[in-house]
Backbone as CSV, one residue per row, in Angstrom:
resi,resn,N_x,N_y,N_z,CA_x,CA_y,CA_z,C_x,C_y,C_z
1,MET,0.927,-1.350,0.005,0.097,-0.022,0.248,0.924,1.189,-0.047
2,VAL,0.803,2.346,-0.714,1.220,3.543,-0.894,0.671,4.625,-0.473
3,THR,0.773,5.496,0.473,0.200,6.608,0.623,1.098,7.711,0.709
4,ILE,0.638,9.034,0.124,1.458,10.100,0.202,0.770,10.902,1.046
5,ILE,1.466,11.566,1.865,0.886,12.599,3.191,2.047,13.874,2.640
6,HIS,1.576,14.939,3.458,2.155,16.108,3.653,2.431,16.550,4.790
7,GLY,3.558,17.184,5.218,3.762,17.410,6.420,4.963,18.154,6.609
8,ARG,5.412,18.466,7.804,6.695,19.267,8.298,7.587,18.633,9.074
9,ILE,8.722,18.981,9.066,9.793,18.551,9.999,9.816,19.533,11.210
10,GLN,9.539,18.946,12.286,9.510,19.838,13.544,10.568,18.985,14.840
11,GLY,11.675,19.401,15.145,12.596,18.790,15.922,13.022,17.525,15.597
12,GLY,13.081,17.450,14.153,13.673,16.155,13.740,12.397,14.891,13.712
13,VAL,11.184,15.366,13.890,10.258,14.522,13.740,9.268,15.122,12.847
14,VAL,8.738,13.979,11.527,7.841,14.548,10.668,6.263,14.560,11.313
15,ILE,5.700,15.765,11.026,4.660,16.101,11.651,3.555,16.095,10.317
16,PRO,2.651,15.403,10.329,1.736,15.211,9.144,0.786,16.348,9.380
17,ASP,0.320,17.026,8.151,-0.515,18.003,8.020,-2.169,17.459,8.223
18,ALA,-2.342,16.571,8.227,-3.400,15.841,8.677,-3.457,14.590,9.374
19,PRO,-4.375,14.005,10.223,-4.329,12.572,10.664,-4.107,11.506,9.766
20,LEU,-3.329,10.612,10.330,-3.318,9.431,9.313,-4.297,8.117,9.773
21,ASP,-4.832,7.549,8.825,-5.882,6.571,9.105,-5.263,5.384,8.966
22,MET,-4.193,5.052,9.708,-3.414,3.948,9.954,-3.127,3.431,11.622
23,PRO,-3.179,2.079,11.602,-3.270,1.587,13.011,-1.794,1.818,13.781
24,ASP,-1.629,2.168,15.108,-0.695,2.356,15.741,0.101,1.117,15.682
25,GLY,1.591,1.467,15.620,2.429,0.185,15.466,2.551,-0.488,14.094
26,LEU,2.040,-0.143,13.240,2.278,-0.244,11.736,3.749,0.164,11.232
27,GLU,4.549,-0.675,10.959,5.551,-0.337,10.135,5.742,0.185,8.999
28,VAL,6.199,1.347,8.661,5.977,1.886,7.523,7.641,2.275,7.007
29,GLU,7.718,2.711,5.758,8.958,3.121,5.010,8.768,4.387,4.685
30,VAL,9.676,5.536,5.074,9.161,6.957,4.666,10.427,7.523,3.761
31,GLN,9.847,8.180,2.822,10.544,8.705,1.740,10.520,9.964,1.849
32,ILE,11.353,11.105,2.270,11.317,12.435,2.378,11.745,13.132,1.025
33,THR,10.711,13.959,0.607,11.159,15.102,-0.766,10.911,16.584,-0.282
34,ALA,11.896,17.007,-0.445,11.584,18.568,0.264,10.779,19.312,-0.785
35,ARG,9.777,19.860,-0.678,8.676,20.770,-1.371,9.410,21.679,-2.010
36,ASP,10.295,22.546,-1.512,10.960,23.818,-1.958,12.288,23.464,-2.981
37,VAL,12.403,22.381,-3.245,13.366,21.884,-4.317,12.390,21.880,-5.604
38,PRO,13.073,22.229,-6.676,12.551,22.157,-7.795,12.267,20.649,-8.312
39,GLY,11.189,20.638,-8.866,10.926,18.967,-9.247,11.286,19.191,-10.863
40,PRO,11.348,17.923,-11.384,11.479,17.715,-12.781,10.742,18.892,-13.729
41,SER,9.514,18.971,-13.697,8.653,19.888,-14.223,9.326,21.477,-14.394
42,GLU,9.643,21.638,-13.237,9.979,23.099,-12.962,11.561,22.986,-13.733
43,LEU,12.372,21.948,-13.577,13.831,21.993,-14.219,13.984,22.077,-15.635
44,ASN,12.819,21.517,-16.308,12.494,21.701,-17.796,11.617,22.681,-18.237
45,SER,11.590,23.679,-17.475,10.347,24.717,-18.012,11.191,25.767,-18.513
46,GLY,10.597,26.474,-19.412,11.299,27.500,-20.447,12.735,27.940,-20.133
47,SER,13.022,28.870,-19.007,14.307,29.697,-18.967,15.332,28.733,-18.537
48,ASN,14.987,27.542,-17.861,15.901,26.590,-17.428,16.574,25.789,-18.709
49,ILE,15.409,25.329,-19.302,15.838,24.365,-20.496,16.577,25.532,-21.655
50,GLU,16.233,26.726,-22.164,16.967,27.406,-23.042,18.249,27.705,-22.648
51,SER,18.761,27.847,-21.197,20.145,28.032,-21.128,20.975,26.578,-21.545
52,LEU,20.335,25.960,-21.940,21.362,24.811,-22.510,21.377,24.718,-23.893
53,PHE,20.668,25.476,-24.782,20.895,25.824,-26.008,22.306,26.133,-26.449
54,GLY,22.907,25.776,-27.333,24.376,26.171,-27.607,25.340,25.791,-26.735
55,ILE,25.424,25.064,-25.565,26.377,24.665,-24.949,27.404,24.116,-25.172
56,TRP,27.476,23.238,-26.311,28.394,22.803,-27.214,29.136,23.841,-28.190
57,ARG,28.547,24.957,-28.519,28.983,25.530,-29.692,30.433,25.661,-30.001
58,ASP,31.463,25.834,-28.692,32.685,26.110,-28.912,33.722,25.062,-28.997
59,ARG,32.951,23.770,-28.945,33.827,22.768,-29.208,34.025,22.597,-30.874
60,GLY,35.404,22.250,-30.937,35.715,22.102,-32.436,35.526,20.762,-32.733
61,ASP,35.625,19.743,-31.841,35.372,18.415,-32.237,33.858,18.051,-32.382
62,MET,32.809,19.152,-32.159,31.539,18.722,-32.399,30.955,19.595,-33.439
63,ALA,31.730,20.316,-34.312,31.467,21.426,-35.217,30.139,20.676,-36.264
64,ASP,30.553,19.337,-36.523,29.459,18.724,-37.651,29.069,17.549,-36.628
65,SER,27.932,17.848,-35.759,27.185,17.024,-34.831,26.982,15.797,-35.370
66,THR,26.380,15.597,-36.409,26.009,14.117,-37.103,27.052,13.373,-37.282
67,ALA,28.338,14.015,-37.713,29.687,13.239,-37.856,30.173,12.825,-36.546
68,TRP,30.132,13.846,-35.666,30.641,13.231,-34.365,29.839,12.282,-33.803
69,VAL,28.423,12.108,-33.718,27.665,10.975,-33.163,28.036,9.786,-33.835
70,ARG,28.087,9.794,-35.490,28.738,8.423,-35.925,29.775,7.885,-35.391
71,LYS,30.923,8.723,-35.446,32.168,8.517,-34.844,31.993,8.026,-33.412
72,GLN,31.151,8.422,-32.620,31.036,7.668,-31.152,30.311,6.676,-31.300
73,ARG,29.428,6.256,-32.129,28.652,5.110,-32.276,29.694,3.865,-32.752
74,ASP,30.549,4.490,-33.627,31.516,3.344,-34.449,32.386,2.930,-33.134
75,GLU,32.912,3.831,-32.434,33.828,3.688,-31.364,33.136,2.778,-30.261
76,TRP,31.834,2.843,-30.541,30.954,1.720,-29.247,31.081,0.586,-29.630
77,GLN,30.577,0.383,-31.127,30.743,-0.870,-31.858,31.820,-1.627,-31.784
78,ASN,33.060,-0.809,-32.178,34.382,-1.529,-32.088,34.574,-2.186,-30.445
79,ARG,34.345,-1.279,-29.729,34.553,-2.038,-28.154,33.766,-3.106,-28.175
80,LEU,32.420,-3.190,-28.742,31.599,-4.161,-27.976,32.504,-5.537,-29.142
81,LEU,33.039,-5.238,-30.393,33.371,-6.293,-31.163,34.677,-6.953,-30.766
82,GLN,35.597,-6.057,-30.002,36.863,-6.464,-29.293,36.794,-7.809,-28.564
83,SER,37.579,-8.565,-28.876,37.805,-9.535,-27.709,38.497,-9.128,-26.500
84,PRO,37.989,-9.630,-25.168,38.769,-9.111,-24.037,40.127,-9.826,-23.923
85,ASP,41.493,-9.192,-23.506,42.453,-9.491,-23.552,42.629,-10.281,-22.211
């Protein structure tokens, strides 16, 4: 059973925002995610993703990105085909 609750840390203890409908003594596993940390959707939003465009524009070895990808794939394939020493 998975139940998501929201709460706060107070004195090192998690205080839920609402009463829990669970019996006393029930063993649970707790995963804590801070809500003020940007989530995946926020990290992929407008200004953040736009800052990544052109990130490799100054790399001479990637001037032709298609050729670079082909070269990388050829090297991967060669490693797979080589016998271990």
